[in-house]
N, C-alpha and C positions, 0 to 999 in steps of 0.2 A: 546897231543900237543894245545899248548895255542896258543889263536888269535893273541896274540903278535906278533909270531913268524912269520907269515903271510907278505910275501910280496907282497904289492899291487902296479900292474904296470897299472894305468887306463889312456883314451883319456884325450888328455892336453886340451881337449875344453871342457870339463866339468868344472861346479862352483865346488868350494868344498864343499857346503851342498849337491848337486846333487850323488857326487863322492864318500861322506860319506854314502850315502843312499843304492849306490851300492855295497860299500864296504860291509857293513850288510847283505845286501838280497844274495849277491855272496857267504859269508858264509857257509849260511845256509844250502846251498847244501851239505855242510858237519859237521855240528854244531847241526842242527835243529829238529825239530820234528816229527816223521813220518807221513806221508801225502799217504792218499787212495783216489788217483781221477783215476778210471779206464775208460779208452777210449776205444774202440771196433778197431779191426785190419783195417785199408784203410782211416782212418782218419785225417793221421799226415798231417803238413804241408808241408814237404817235402817231392817229390814226387818222382813217378821213374826219374821225367827228373834233372838236375842237377839245384840246386838251390843255388845261392852266398850269404852267411852269412858272417859278418862283425864281426873279432875280436874287442869286449868294451872293456873285462877286464880280465887280467890275477892276478893272486893268486899265488904266489908260497905257497904250501903248507906241502914240505919235500927237502931235498938238490936233488930230484932230478923229483919232480913230480910239475907239476902245473894246479889249476883250470882255464879253459878256459871258458869264458862267452858269447854263440854269439847270434847275434839278427835274429830274422827274418822275412821275408817277410812282415806276417798283425801282425803289435805291439799292434795290439789288442786281440789276439788270445794267446793259449800254443802252445807248441809244437804237443800236443794230438798224442802222441806217446805210442801204446799200452804195456802192460808188458813186462818188459826184454828186448823189439827190439832192436836193433841196426841202427844206422846209417852209410853209409859209404861217408868218407873223400877221397877227392882230391885233387890233386896239384903236379904240372908241377914241375921236381925235376931233378939234374944234372945227368945224367948216371955215374955210378963207373967207376971211369978214365978216364971220359973224354969222350965226344962227343954227346954234347949237350943235352937236357932234355930229362924226357920220363916223361909220368902221372905216380905216385904211389897212387894206390887206396887200404885204410886201413879201417875196421869196428872199428867203437864205441857205446858203452854203455851211453849214459848220464845217469847223478848224480843228474840231477833235476828232477823234479816231473812236471805233470799237473797243479797244482797250479801255477805255474812261467810264468805269461801271458808275453809274447813277445820276450822274451830269451832262451836260452837254455844253462846248462851248461857240458863241458867233463871234467872230473879226468883224465889227460895224465904222464903218465910215460916217461922219457926220456932215451931210449937206448941208447946212443950215436950213434957210429959209426954201431949198429946193428938193427937200428930202423930209418930209415932215414924219413918216414912222423914223427914217436912222437918226432923227434928232430925239425924237421921245426916246429911242433905245438910250441912246448915249448922255440921257440926263435920266435916266430913272434910278429912281433910290431903289437902294439893295433892300431885299423884304417885297417890291412889288412883283405883282405878275405880268406874263405877256399869257394870249392861246395864242396855241399852234397845231398847227395840221401838217399832213403831208399825204398826197393824194396821186393814184400811179402816171400822170403826167409831170409828178415831180420827177419819176424814177428817169437816172441820166444812162449814157453810155457806161457799159459794164466791166469792169477788171474782173479777169486778165485780160487786158488790152490782145487783138489778133496780131495790131500791126508793130514791127518791132523796128521804125523809124517811125519819132512822133514832133510833129510842131506843135510849140505855144504861144499862142497870140493873146496878151493879156493886157488890157489896160484895167486897173485899178483896184476895184474888188471882185474883179473878174478874178482876183488870183484862189477864190476861195476854192471853186472845184478842183483848180489846180492840185490845190494842196493835200487833195485827196486824192487826186490820179497817181501821185508823187509818192504816197505813202504806198500807193499799192504795189507800183514800179521797183523803188527803191529799198522798201522795206519785205521784198521777195526775193526769190530767186530771178525773178525777170527784168534783176539790175545787171546781171550777167550777160543778156542775151539781147538788151534794148537800149535806144540811144534817144537821149530826151534835150530837146533845144528850145529855148526860152525866149520869147521877147516880150519883156513887161514894161509896160508905160506906166511912167508916172507923170506926174508936174511937179514936183524938186524932190532934192535930196532928201530933205528934212524928214518925207512923209511918205515914204514905200513902205505898205503895208506888208508884213513879214519879211522883211528886210534882213534880219540877223537869221532865221530861219531858213529861209532858200541860200544865201551864201553861204552859210555851213555845210549845208547838204550839194552844193555844188563845187565845193571844196575839197569833202567827203568820198562823193562819188562823181567825180570829174572824169572817168570812163568812160559813165554812161547819164550825165545830166550837164548841160551849159547852160550858164543864165546870161542874157546880155539885156542889159538896164537902158531904157530908153524916157529921156527927159524933157517935156515941151515946157516949161515954165521956168526951168531954171535960172535964177539969174547968170546974168552976163562976169558979172565979179569975184562968181565964187569957183570953190580948187576944183568943182568935180571933171572930170578928163572924160569920163564915157558919150554915151552918145544922148544926143541931142535932136531936138524934133520929134517928128511921129514914126511911128512905126511904118514904113513905105515898101515899095517893091525889092529895092536897092538890101535895104536890111534883111528880108526875109530870104532872097536869092543869096545873100552871105550865109545868114545863118539856120535857116531850116530844111528839112528834108526837102530834093525836087520833085514833081508832082512824074516824072522819068519811074521814080519807085516804086509806082503802079497801087498793087495789091498792098503794098508793106509798107504804105506812109498813110500818115492819118496826118491831120493839122487843128488842133482844138481850139478854139476861139470864146472869147469870155471876156467881154466888157462892154462900154457905156455904148447908143443907141448909133452915135457917130462912127465911131469903131468900124461895128458891123456894115454899117450903109459904104466904108468907105472900101473896106477887106473884101467881105464875101456875100453882103446883102443881109435884108432885113433877119434876124434867129429865128420869124416866124414866117421865115419863106425857104422854102425848099429846095430851091432854084440858086446856085450859086453865082454871082455876080461880083464889079468890083475887082481888085486888084489880084486875090488869087484866081478867079475867073479866067481873068487876061493871061495871067502867069504861065496857063497852062492846066491846074489843078481840075477835078472833077469833084462833083457834086458828091461823090461818093469817101472822096480824099477828106472831105472836113467837116468837122463836125462844132456846128453853133451850139454855146450852152444858153 
């Protein structure tokens, strides 16, 4: 996806020059170089209390997805979020069928790093009637606010990762914590000793979230990072020559490190509930089931985001 295809909706209060700089830095969250700037858990600007943040820019990066930039309480400090962690977003939204409003809360993993000061970026896919919060965020007017908080449960696996052979199984917006993990690996000396293989499931080739970023990294860091796209709903008459269907046993065996690697391998999984159910079991269950269990992976070799 070229930069020219992105539609930028910025604050009308900014000057043309300032807006141009903002556009450039916002786009970097999905097109720049990997940056490893690790912060230990417990230092995030967004705390366990709800914090109000203002939307300062929205960049439409695909027909259904937007990159949203929010401000931070302390504009002189970065978000200071630990590796792969998420934050919770809350909005008062109309109850389905009428009857007033209710608080809707959803988790999101920023795609920006702790190198960004005063702001953070979320990549959000608009799921229409199936995603109340995502629709709200993607239609949010610049200048409006959203409440966020970060709780200990939102802390995930931390870099640097002990395993040197890492598999990633991703579906849709599940790419966001993987982007954070890749920043930590490719942006550090770990790129010299770690092999990362990603199977990335999307619906169609025109709506692959973070495609430009991932393709650039796969090319630039080919000795460390390999990327395989798998499209479930690509039209039969398209020019797409890559994999079609769903991520399955054969693709995992072909592209991901095998369970025989023992303690040196880990497989990250993040995607929609059907993906978890088929490949590793529900993410809130420690037990490993599904395809990965059938292939011989142990629960300790799989991390469910």
